[in-house]
Predicted model as a PDB file, atoms N, CA, C, CB and O in Angstrom, pLDDT in the B-factor column:
MODEL        1                                                                  
ATOM      1  N   UNK A   1      45.170  97.257  22.103  1.00 53.00           N  
ATOM      2  CA  UNK A   1      46.479  96.734  22.420  1.00 53.00           C  
ATOM      3  C   UNK A   1      46.350  95.345  23.051  1.00 53.00           C  
ATOM      4  CB  UNK A   1      47.229  97.694  23.357  1.00 53.00           C  
ATOM      5  O   UNK A   1      45.440  95.086  23.838  1.00 53.00           O  
ATOM      6  N   UNK A   2      47.239  94.503  22.703  1.00 67.00           N  
ATOM      7  CA  UNK A   2      47.195  93.151  23.259  1.00 67.00           C  
ATOM      8  C   UNK A   2      48.193  93.045  24.407  1.00 67.00           C  
ATOM      9  CB  UNK A   2      47.502  92.087  22.166  1.00 67.00           C  
ATOM     10  O   UNK A   2      49.000  93.947  24.631  1.00 67.00           O  
ATOM     11  N   UNK A   3      48.125  91.963  25.108  1.00 70.00           N  
ATOM     12  CA  UNK A   3      49.025  91.715  26.235  1.00 70.00           C  
ATOM     13  C   UNK A   3      50.432  91.387  25.763  1.00 70.00           C  
ATOM     14  CB  UNK A   3      48.492  90.579  27.098  1.00 70.00           C  
ATOM     15  O   UNK A   3      50.741  91.491  24.576  1.00 70.00           O  
ATOM     16  N   UNK A   4      51.274  90.994  26.696  1.00 75.00           N  
ATOM     17  CA  UNK A   4      52.662  90.662  26.332  1.00 75.00           C  
ATOM     18  C   UNK A   4      52.708  89.462  25.395  1.00 75.00           C  
ATOM     19  CB  UNK A   4      53.498  90.374  27.594  1.00 75.00           C  
ATOM     20  O   UNK A   4      51.850  88.580  25.437  1.00 75.00           O  
ATOM     21  N   UNK A   5      53.716  89.456  24.563  1.00 72.00           N  
ATOM     22  CA  UNK A   5      53.894  88.342  23.634  1.00 72.00           C  
ATOM     23  C   UNK A   5      54.305  87.095  24.402  1.00 72.00           C  
ATOM     24  CB  UNK A   5      54.947  88.687  22.554  1.00 72.00           C  
ATOM     25  O   UNK A   5      54.982  87.194  25.425  1.00 72.00           O  
ATOM     26  N   UNK A   6      53.906  85.928  23.921  1.00 71.00           N  
ATOM     27  CA  UNK A   6      54.352  84.699  24.594  1.00 71.00           C  
ATOM     28  C   UNK A   6      55.865  84.546  24.453  1.00 71.00           C  
ATOM     29  CB  UNK A   6      53.626  83.454  24.007  1.00 71.00           C  
ATOM     30  O   UNK A   6      56.478  85.054  23.514  1.00 71.00           O  
ATOM     31  N   UNK A   7      56.434  83.847  25.393  1.00 66.00           N  
ATOM     32  CA  UNK A   7      57.883  83.624  25.371  1.00 66.00           C  
ATOM     33  C   UNK A   7      58.250  82.832  24.128  1.00 66.00           C  
ATOM     34  CB  UNK A   7      58.355  82.881  26.650  1.00 66.00           C  
ATOM     35  O   UNK A   7      57.514  81.939  23.709  1.00 66.00           O  
ATOM     36  N   UNK A   8      59.404  83.167  23.538  1.00 69.00           N  
ATOM     37  CA  UNK A   8      59.828  82.381  22.383  1.00 69.00           C  
ATOM     38  C   UNK A   8      60.060  80.924  22.778  1.00 69.00           C  
ATOM     39  CB  UNK A   8      61.105  82.977  21.767  1.00 69.00           C  
ATOM     40  O   UNK A   8      60.375  80.643  23.935  1.00 69.00           O  
ATOM     41  N   UNK A   9      59.910  79.996  21.835  1.00 65.00           N  
ATOM     42  CA  UNK A   9      60.039  78.565  22.157  1.00 65.00           C  
ATOM     43  C   UNK A   9      61.368  78.217  22.832  1.00 65.00           C  
ATOM     44  CB  UNK A   9      59.891  77.743  20.892  1.00 65.00           C  
ATOM     45  O   UNK A   9      61.395  77.378  23.733  1.00 65.00           O  
ATOM     46  N   UNK A  10      62.485  78.856  22.404  1.00 65.00           N  
ATOM     47  CA  UNK A  10      63.768  78.509  23.013  1.00 65.00           C  
ATOM     48  C   UNK A  10      63.799  78.878  24.494  1.00 65.00           C  
ATOM     49  CB  UNK A  10      64.911  79.210  22.276  1.00 65.00           C  
ATOM     50  O   UNK A  10      64.461  78.208  25.287  1.00 65.00           O  
ATOM     51  N   UNK A  11      63.090  79.934  24.869  1.00 62.00           N  
ATOM     52  CA  UNK A  11      63.022  80.295  26.288  1.00 62.00           C  
ATOM     53  C   UNK A  11      62.210  79.258  27.056  1.00 62.00           C  
ATOM     54  CB  UNK A  11      62.403  81.703  26.467  1.00 62.00           C  
ATOM     55  O   UNK A  11      62.563  78.902  28.181  1.00 62.00           O  
ATOM     56  N   UNK A  12      61.133  78.775  26.460  1.00 62.00           N  
ATOM     57  CA  UNK A  12      60.314  77.759  27.108  1.00 62.00           C  
ATOM     58  C   UNK A  12      61.121  76.479  27.327  1.00 62.00           C  
ATOM     59  CB  UNK A  12      59.059  77.465  26.269  1.00 62.00           C  
ATOM     60  O   UNK A  12      61.002  75.843  28.374  1.00 62.00           O  
ATOM     61  N   UNK A  13      61.931  76.104  26.357  1.00 61.00           N  
ATOM     62  CA  UNK A  13      62.770  74.912  26.487  1.00 61.00           C  
ATOM     63  C   UNK A  13      63.787  75.118  27.596  1.00 61.00           C  
ATOM     64  CB  UNK A  13      63.482  74.589  25.155  1.00 61.00           C  
ATOM     65  O   UNK A  13      63.992  74.232  28.425  1.00 61.00           O  
ATOM     66  N   UNK A  14      64.434  76.296  27.615  1.00 68.00           N  
ATOM     67  CA  UNK A  14      65.427  76.581  28.652  1.00 68.00           C  
ATOM     68  C   UNK A  14      64.802  76.521  30.043  1.00 68.00           C  
ATOM     69  CB  UNK A  14      66.061  77.958  28.421  1.00 68.00           C  
ATOM     70  O   UNK A  14      65.411  76.000  30.977  1.00 68.00           O  
ATOM     71  N   UNK A  15      63.599  77.047  30.181  1.00 73.00           N  
ATOM     72  CA  UNK A  15      62.918  77.016  31.471  1.00 73.00           C  
ATOM     73  C   UNK A  15      62.636  75.579  31.884  1.00 73.00           C  
ATOM     74  CB  UNK A  15      61.611  77.823  31.416  1.00 73.00           C  
ATOM     75  O   UNK A  15      62.825  75.217  33.046  1.00 73.00           O  
ATOM     76  N   UNK A  16      62.190  74.769  30.952  1.00 72.00           N  
ATOM     77  CA  UNK A  16      61.922  73.363  31.247  1.00 72.00           C  
ATOM     78  C   UNK A  16      63.209  72.651  31.654  1.00 72.00           C  
ATOM     79  CB  UNK A  16      61.286  72.664  30.029  1.00 72.00           C  
ATOM     80  O   UNK A  16      63.219  71.877  32.611  1.00 72.00           O  
ATOM     81  N   UNK A  17      64.284  72.912  30.932  1.00 70.00           N  
ATOM     82  CA  UNK A  17      65.564  72.276  31.247  1.00 70.00           C  
ATOM     83  C   UNK A  17      66.048  72.708  32.626  1.00 70.00           C  
ATOM     84  CB  UNK A  17      66.620  72.620  30.179  1.00 70.00           C  
ATOM     85  O   UNK A  17      66.551  71.885  33.391  1.00 70.00           O  
ATOM     86  N   UNK A  18      65.902  73.988  32.950  1.00 75.00           N  
ATOM     87  CA  UNK A  18      66.342  74.477  34.253  1.00 75.00           C  
ATOM     88  C   UNK A  18      65.516  73.856  35.375  1.00 75.00           C  
ATOM     89  CB  UNK A  18      66.248  76.006  34.309  1.00 75.00           C  
ATOM     90  O   UNK A  18      66.035  73.591  36.459  1.00 75.00           O  
ATOM     91  N   UNK A  19      64.247  73.629  35.118  1.00 82.00           N  
ATOM     92  CA  UNK A  19      63.383  73.012  36.118  1.00 82.00           C  
ATOM     93  C   UNK A  19      63.784  71.561  36.346  1.00 82.00           C  
ATOM     94  CB  UNK A  19      61.911  73.097  35.688  1.00 82.00           C  
ATOM     95  O   UNK A  19      63.752  71.077  37.477  1.00 82.00           O  
ATOM     96  N   UNK A  20      64.160  70.869  35.282  1.00 79.00           N  
ATOM     97  CA  UNK A  20      64.514  69.454  35.380  1.00 79.00           C  
ATOM     98  C   UNK A  20      65.949  69.250  35.848  1.00 79.00           C  
ATOM     99  CB  UNK A  20      64.313  68.775  34.042  1.00 79.00           C  
ATOM    100  O   UNK A  20      66.298  68.152  36.282  1.00 79.00           O  
ATOM    101  N   UNK A  21      66.787  70.279  35.771  1.00 83.00           N  
ATOM    102  CA  UNK A  21      68.208  70.136  36.073  1.00 83.00           C  
ATOM    103  C   UNK A  21      68.488  69.555  37.456  1.00 83.00           C  
ATOM    104  CB  UNK A  21      68.876  71.465  35.956  1.00 83.00           C  
ATOM    105  O   UNK A  21      69.325  68.658  37.553  1.00 83.00           O  
ATOM    106  N   UNK A  22      67.846  70.004  38.528  1.00 86.00           N  
ATOM    107  CA  UNK A  22      68.138  69.398  39.839  1.00 86.00           C  
ATOM    108  C   UNK A  22      67.882  67.894  39.873  1.00 86.00           C  
ATOM    109  CB  UNK A  22      67.305  70.068  40.912  1.00 86.00           C  
ATOM    110  O   UNK A  22      68.651  67.155  40.488  1.00 86.00           O  
ATOM    111  N   UNK A  23      66.819  67.431  39.225  1.00 88.00           N  
ATOM    112  CA  UNK A  23      66.523  66.000  39.187  1.00 88.00           C  
ATOM    113  C   UNK A  23      67.596  65.245  38.420  1.00 88.00           C  
ATOM    114  CB  UNK A  23      65.151  65.752  38.556  1.00 88.00           C  
ATOM    115  O   UNK A  23      68.004  64.156  38.821  1.00 88.00           O  
ATOM    116  N   UNK A  24      68.051  65.825  37.316  1.00 87.00           N  
ATOM    117  CA  UNK A  24      69.090  65.191  36.510  1.00 87.00           C  
ATOM    118  C   UNK A  24      70.393  65.136  37.300  1.00 87.00           C  
ATOM    119  CB  UNK A  24      69.293  65.951  35.178  1.00 87.00           C  
ATOM    120  O   UNK A  24      71.081  64.115  37.287  1.00 87.00           O  
ATOM    121  N   UNK A  25      70.736  66.223  37.986  1.00 90.00           N  
ATOM    122  CA  UNK A  25      71.956  66.251  38.791  1.00 90.00           C  
ATOM    123  C   UNK A  25      71.897  65.215  39.907  1.00 90.00           C  
ATOM    124  CB  UNK A  25      72.177  67.648  39.381  1.00 90.00           C  
ATOM    125  O   UNK A  25      72.883  64.528  40.171  1.00 90.00           O  
ATOM    126  N   UNK A  26      70.753  65.100  40.559  1.00 92.00           N  
ATOM    127  CA  UNK A  26      70.597  64.121  41.638  1.00 92.00           C  
ATOM    128  C   UNK A  26      70.739  62.696  41.103  1.00 92.00           C  
ATOM    129  CB  UNK A  26      69.231  64.295  42.330  1.00 92.00           C  
ATOM    130  O   UNK A  26      71.378  61.855  41.734  1.00 92.00           O  
ATOM    131  N   UNK A  27      70.149  62.429  39.950  1.00 93.00           N  
ATOM    132  CA  UNK A  27      70.271  61.103  39.347  1.00 93.00           C  
ATOM    133  C   UNK A  27      71.724  60.809  38.977  1.00 93.00           C  
ATOM    134  CB  UNK A  27      69.371  60.994  38.103  1.00 93.00           C  
ATOM    135  O   UNK A  27      72.187  59.680  39.138  1.00 93.00           O  
ATOM    136  N   UNK A  28      72.431  61.800  38.490  1.00 93.00           N  
ATOM    137  CA  UNK A  28      73.833  61.621  38.121  1.00 93.00           C  
ATOM    138  C   UNK A  28      74.678  61.324  39.355  1.00 93.00           C  
ATOM    139  CB  UNK A  28      74.366  62.870  37.399  1.00 93.00           C  
ATOM    140  O   UNK A  28      75.544  60.450  39.316  1.00 93.00           O  
ATOM    141  N   UNK A  29      74.437  62.035  40.437  1.00 95.00           N  
ATOM    142  CA  UNK A  29      75.168  61.787  41.682  1.00 95.00           C  
ATOM    143  C   UNK A  29      74.886  60.376  42.185  1.00 95.00           C  
ATOM    144  CB  UNK A  29      74.786  62.829  42.759  1.00 95.00           C  
ATOM    145  O   UNK A  29      75.803  59.677  42.614  1.00 95.00           O  
ATOM    146  N   UNK A  30      73.635  59.955  42.136  1.00 95.00           N  
ATOM    147  CA  UNK A  30      73.285  58.595  42.556  1.00 95.00           C  
ATOM    148  C   UNK A  30      74.002  57.561  41.686  1.00 95.00           C  
ATOM    149  CB  UNK A  30      71.757  58.384  42.486  1.00 95.00           C  
ATOM    150  O   UNK A  30      74.520  56.568  42.197  1.00 95.00           O  
ATOM    151  N   UNK A  31      74.031  57.793  40.385  1.00 96.00           N  
ATOM    152  CA  UNK A  31      74.701  56.886  39.456  1.00 96.00           C  
ATOM    153  C   UNK A  31      76.188  56.817  39.768  1.00 96.00           C  
ATOM    154  CB  UNK A  31      74.481  57.334  38.001  1.00 96.00           C  
ATOM    155  O   UNK A  31      76.772  55.734  39.794  1.00 96.00           O  
ATOM    156  N   UNK A  32      76.804  57.980  40.007  1.00 97.00           N  
ATOM    157  CA  UNK A  32      78.233  58.018  40.319  1.00 97.00           C  
ATOM    158  C   UNK A  32      78.515  57.294  41.637  1.00 97.00           C  
ATOM    159  CB  UNK A  32      78.732  59.476  40.392  1.00 97.00           C  
ATOM    160  O   UNK A  32      79.493  56.554  41.743  1.00 97.00           O  
ATOM    161  N   UNK A  33      77.670  57.504  42.628  1.00 96.00           N  
ATOM    162  CA  UNK A  33      77.851  56.831  43.920  1.00 96.00           C  
ATOM    163  C   UNK A  33      77.802  55.312  43.751  1.00 96.00           C  
ATOM    164  CB  UNK A  33      76.770  57.288  44.926  1.00 96.00           C  
ATOM    165  O   UNK A  33      78.620  54.590  44.321  1.00 96.00           O  
ATOM    166  N   UNK A  34      76.847  54.840  42.970  1.00 97.00           N  
ATOM    167  CA  UNK A  34      76.733  53.393  42.745  1.00 97.00           C  
ATOM    168  C   UNK A  34      77.948  52.862  41.994  1.00 97.00           C  
ATOM    169  CB  UNK A  34      75.448  53.068  41.964  1.00 97.00           C  
ATOM    170  O   UNK A  34      78.438  51.773  42.293  1.00 97.00           O  
ATOM    171  N   UNK A  35      78.432  53.623  41.024  1.00 97.00           N  
ATOM    172  CA  UNK A  35      79.610  53.205  40.264  1.00 97.00           C  
ATOM    173  C   UNK A  35      80.836  53.131  41.172  1.00 97.00           C  
ATOM    174  CB  UNK A  35      79.870  54.172  39.093  1.00 97.00           C  
ATOM    175  O   UNK A  35      81.636  52.202  41.065  1.00 97.00           O  
ATOM    176  N   UNK A  36      80.981  54.099  42.054  1.00 97.00           N  
ATOM    177  CA  UNK A  36      82.107  54.101  42.989  1.00 97.00           C  
ATOM    178  C   UNK A  36      82.009  52.915  43.937  1.00 97.00           C  
ATOM    179  CB  UNK A  36      82.152  55.418  43.786  1.00 97.00           C  
ATOM    180  O   UNK A  36      83.013  52.257  44.210  1.00 97.00           O  
ATOM    181  N   UNK A  37      80.819  52.636  44.440  1.00 97.00           N  
ATOM    182  CA  UNK A  37      80.633  51.486  45.325  1.00 97.00           C  
ATOM    183  C   UNK A  37      80.997  50.188  44.614  1.00 97.00           C  
ATOM    184  CB  UNK A  37      79.184  51.425  45.828  1.00 97.00           C  
ATOM    185  O   UNK A  37      81.635  49.317  45.205  1.00 97.00           O  
ATOM    186  N   UNK A  38      80.598  50.051  43.353  1.00 97.00           N  
ATOM    187  CA  UNK A  38      80.911  48.848  42.587  1.00 97.00           C  
ATOM    188  C   UNK A  38      82.416  48.732  42.363  1.00 97.00           C  
ATOM    189  CB  UNK A  38      80.169  48.858  41.238  1.00 97.00           C  
ATOM    190  O   UNK A  38      82.978  47.643  42.477  1.00 97.00           O  
ATOM    191  N   UNK A  39      83.068  49.844  42.045  1.00 97.00           N  
ATOM    192  CA  UNK A  39      84.526  49.830  41.854  1.00 97.00           C  
ATOM    193  C   UNK A  39      85.228  49.437  43.151  1.00 97.00           C  
ATOM    194  CB  UNK A  39      85.029  51.214  41.372  1.00 97.00           C  
ATOM    195  O   UNK A  39      86.187  48.665  43.130  1.00 97.00           O  
ATOM    196  N   UNK A  40      84.757  49.962  44.272  1.00 97.00           N  
ATOM    197  CA  UNK A  40      85.346  49.625  45.560  1.00 97.00           C  
ATOM    198  C   UNK A  40      85.197  48.133  45.837  1.00 97.00           C  
ATOM    199  CB  UNK A  40      84.697  50.446  46.684  1.00 97.00           C  
ATOM    200  O   UNK A  40      86.137  47.486  46.299  1.00 97.00           O  
ATOM    201  N   UNK A  41      84.028  47.597  45.557  1.00 98.00           N  
ATOM    202  CA  UNK A  41      83.788  46.170  45.761  1.00 98.00           C  
ATOM    203  C   UNK A  41      84.747  45.339  44.896  1.00 98.00           C  
ATOM    204  CB  UNK A  41      82.316  45.816  45.431  1.00 98.00           C  
ATOM    205  O   UNK A  41      85.334  44.365  45.368  1.00 98.00           O  
ATOM    206  N   UNK A  42      84.897  45.735  43.627  1.00 97.00           N  
ATOM    207  CA  UNK A  42      85.799  45.003  42.736  1.00 97.00           C  
ATOM    208  C   UNK A  42      87.247  45.094  43.217  1.00 97.00           C  
ATOM    209  CB  UNK A  42      85.687  45.543  41.304  1.00 97.00           C  
ATOM    210  O   UNK A  42      87.982  44.108  43.154  1.00 97.00           O  
ATOM    211  N   UNK A  43      87.655  46.247  43.689  1.00 97.00           N  
ATOM    212  CA  UNK A  43      89.014  46.391  44.212  1.00 97.00           C  
ATOM    213  C   UNK A  43      89.233  45.524  45.452  1.00 97.00           C  
ATOM    214  CB  UNK A  43      89.299  47.859  44.543  1.00 97.00           C  
ATOM    215  O   UNK A  43      90.311  44.959  45.636  1.00 97.00           O  
ATOM    216  N   UNK A  44      88.219  45.421  46.293  1.00 97.00           N  
ATOM    217  CA  UNK A  44      88.323  44.552  47.470  1.00 97.00           C  
ATOM    218  C   UNK A  44      88.476  43.092  47.046  1.00 97.00           C  
ATOM    219  CB  UNK A  44      87.083  44.716  48.381  1.00 97.00           C  
ATOM    220  O   UNK A  44      89.257  42.348  47.641  1.00 97.00           O  
ATOM    221  N   UNK A  45      87.732  42.684  46.019  1.00 97.00           N  
ATOM    222  CA  UNK A  45      87.848  41.310  45.522  1.00 97.00           C  
ATOM    223  C   UNK A  45      89.239  41.058  44.935  1.00 97.00           C  
ATOM    224  CB  UNK A  45      86.767  41.031  44.460  1.00 97.00           C  
ATOM    225  O   UNK A  45      89.831  40.000  45.153  1.00 97.00           O  
ATOM    226  N   UNK A  46      89.746  42.025  44.199  1.00 97.00           N  
ATOM    227  CA  UNK A  46      91.098  41.896  43.633  1.00 97.00           C  
ATOM    228  C   UNK A  46      92.126  41.797  44.751  1.00 97.00           C  
ATOM    229  CB  UNK A  46      91.427  43.096  42.708  1.00 97.00           C  
ATOM    230  O   UNK A  46      93.052  40.989  44.680  1.00 97.00           O  
ATOM    231  N   UNK A  47      91.963  42.608  45.769  1.00 95.00           N  
ATOM    232  CA  UNK A  47      92.891  42.579  46.902  1.00 95.00           C  
ATOM    233  C   UNK A  47      92.890  41.198  47.567  1.00 95.00           C  
ATOM    234  CB  UNK A  47      92.518  43.671  47.931  1.00 95.00           C  
ATOM    235  O   UNK A  47      93.952  40.661  47.879  1.00 95.00           O  
ATOM    236  N   UNK A  48      91.717  40.632  47.782  1.00 93.00           N  
ATOM    237  CA  UNK A  48      91.627  39.308  48.397  1.00 93.00           C  
ATOM    238  C   UNK A  48      92.343  38.260  47.546  1.00 93.00           C  
ATOM    239  CB  UNK A  48      90.156  38.911  48.600  1.00 93.00           C  
ATOM    240  O   UNK A  48      93.086  37.426  48.065  1.00 93.00           O  
ATOM    241  N   UNK A  49      92.109  38.313  46.232  1.00 94.00           N  
ATOM    242  CA  UNK A  49      92.730  37.328  45.341  1.00 94.00           C  
ATOM    243  C   UNK A  49      94.248  37.497  45.307  1.00 94.00           C  
ATOM    244  CB  UNK A  49      92.155  37.453  43.920  1.00 94.00           C  
ATOM    245  O   UNK A  49      94.984  36.510  45.289  1.00 94.00           O  
ATOM    246  N   UNK A  50      94.712  38.732  45.298  1.00 94.00           N  
ATOM    247  CA  UNK A  50      96.159  38.977  45.322  1.00 94.00           C  
ATOM    248  C   UNK A  50      96.777  38.490  46.630  1.00 94.00           C  
ATOM    249  CB  UNK A  50      96.454  40.473  45.127  1.00 94.00           C  
ATOM    250  O   UNK A  50      97.862  37.909  46.636  1.00 94.00           O  
ATOM    251  N   UNK A  51      96.070  38.733  47.741  1.00 92.00           N  
ATOM    252  CA  UNK A  51      96.586  38.300  49.040  1.00 92.00           C  
ATOM    253  C   UNK A  51      96.750  36.778  49.071  1.00 92.00           C  
ATOM    254  CB  UNK A  51      95.645  38.762  50.178  1.00 92.00           C  
ATOM    255  O   UNK A  51      97.758  36.259  49.550  1.00 92.00           O  
ATOM    256  N   UNK A  52      95.745  36.081  48.553  1.00 93.00           N  
ATOM    257  CA  UNK A  52      95.822  34.617  48.507  1.00 93.00           C  
ATOM    258  C   UNK A  52      96.948  34.178  47.585  1.00 93.00           C  
ATOM    259  CB  UNK A  52      94.484  34.013  48.037  1.00 93.00           C  
ATOM    260  O   UNK A  52      97.704  33.265  47.921  1.00 93.00           O  
ATOM    261  N   UNK A  53      97.069  34.818  46.426  1.00 93.00           N  
ATOM    262  CA  UNK A  53      98.102  34.451  45.461  1.00 93.00           C  
ATOM    263  C   UNK A  53      99.510  34.702  46.024  1.00 93.00           C  
ATOM    264  CB  UNK A  53      97.907  35.239  44.156  1.00 93.00           C  
ATOM    265  O   UNK A  53     100.425  33.914  45.784  1.00 93.00           O  
ATOM    266  N   UNK A  54      99.676  35.780  46.760  1.00 92.00           N  
ATOM    267  CA  UNK A  54     101.005  36.141  47.254  1.00 92.00           C  
ATOM    268  C   UNK A  54     101.391  35.433  48.549  1.00 92.00           C  
ATOM    269  CB  UNK A  54     101.075  37.621  47.464  1.00 92.00           C  
ATOM    270  O   UNK A  54     102.566  35.143  48.775  1.00 92.00           O  
ATOM    271  N   UNK A  55     100.413  35.159  49.389  1.00 90.00           N  
ATOM    272  CA  UNK A  55     100.720  34.592  50.703  1.00 90.00           C  
ATOM    273  C   UNK A  55     100.264  33.152  50.858  1.00 90.00           C  
ATOM    274  CB  UNK A  55     100.090  35.425  51.774  1.00 90.00           C  
ATOM    275  O   UNK A  55     100.751  32.424  51.723  1.00 90.00           O  
ATOM    276  N   UNK A  56      99.328  32.747  50.012  1.00 86.00           N  
ATOM    277  CA  UNK A  56      98.772  31.413  50.161  1.00 86.00           C  
ATOM    278  C   UNK A  56      97.717  31.370  51.256  1.00 86.00           C  
ATOM    279  CB  UNK A  56      99.874  30.414  50.460  1.00 86.00           C  
ATOM    280  O   UNK A  56      97.203  30.300  51.581  1.00 86.00           O  
ATOM    281  N   UNK A  57      97.393  32.521  51.824  1.00 75.00           N  
ATOM    282  CA  UNK A  57      96.382  32.601  52.890  1.00 75.00           C  
ATOM    283  C   UNK A  57      95.262  33.545  52.458  1.00 75.00           C  
ATOM    284  CB  UNK A  57      97.020  33.086  54.233  1.00 75.00           C  
ATOM    285  O   UNK A  57      95.440  34.420  51.611  1.00 75.00           O  
ATOM    286  N   UNK A  58      94.121  33.333  53.068  1.00 62.00           N  
ATOM    287  CA  UNK A  58      93.004  34.245  52.848  1.00 62.00           C  
ATOM    288  C   UNK A  58      93.204  35.504  53.691  1.00 62.00           C  
ATOM    289  CB  UNK A  58      91.652  33.561  53.193  1.00 62.00           C  
ATOM    290  O   UNK A  58      94.334  35.878  54.004  1.00 62.00           O  
ATOM    291  N   UNK A  59      92.148  36.122  54.038  1.00 56.00           N  
ATOM    292  CA  UNK A  59      92.202  37.356  54.819  1.00 56.00           C  
ATOM    293  C   UNK A  59      92.918  37.075  56.103  1.00 56.00           C  
ATOM    294  CB  UNK A  59      90.795  37.923  55.093  1.00 56.00           C  
ATOM    295  O   UNK A  59      93.084  37.974  56.927  1.00 56.00           O  
TER     296      UNK A  59                                                      
ENDMDL                                                                          
END                                                                             
C-alpha cells in the first residue's frame, strides 16, 4: 500500500493563493490609502484656487 495521494493541482493553487492573500490585501490597502491622500491633496489645491477666484485672496 502506498501513502496518501498528493493534493490535486487546484488545491495546491488555492493554498498558494490563500497564503499570498494577506500580502495582496495589505498592498491593496496601501494603494487605496495613497490614492485617497492624492485625492485629498488635489481637493485642497482646488479649494485654494476656488477661494482665490471667488474672493481675490489666498488662504
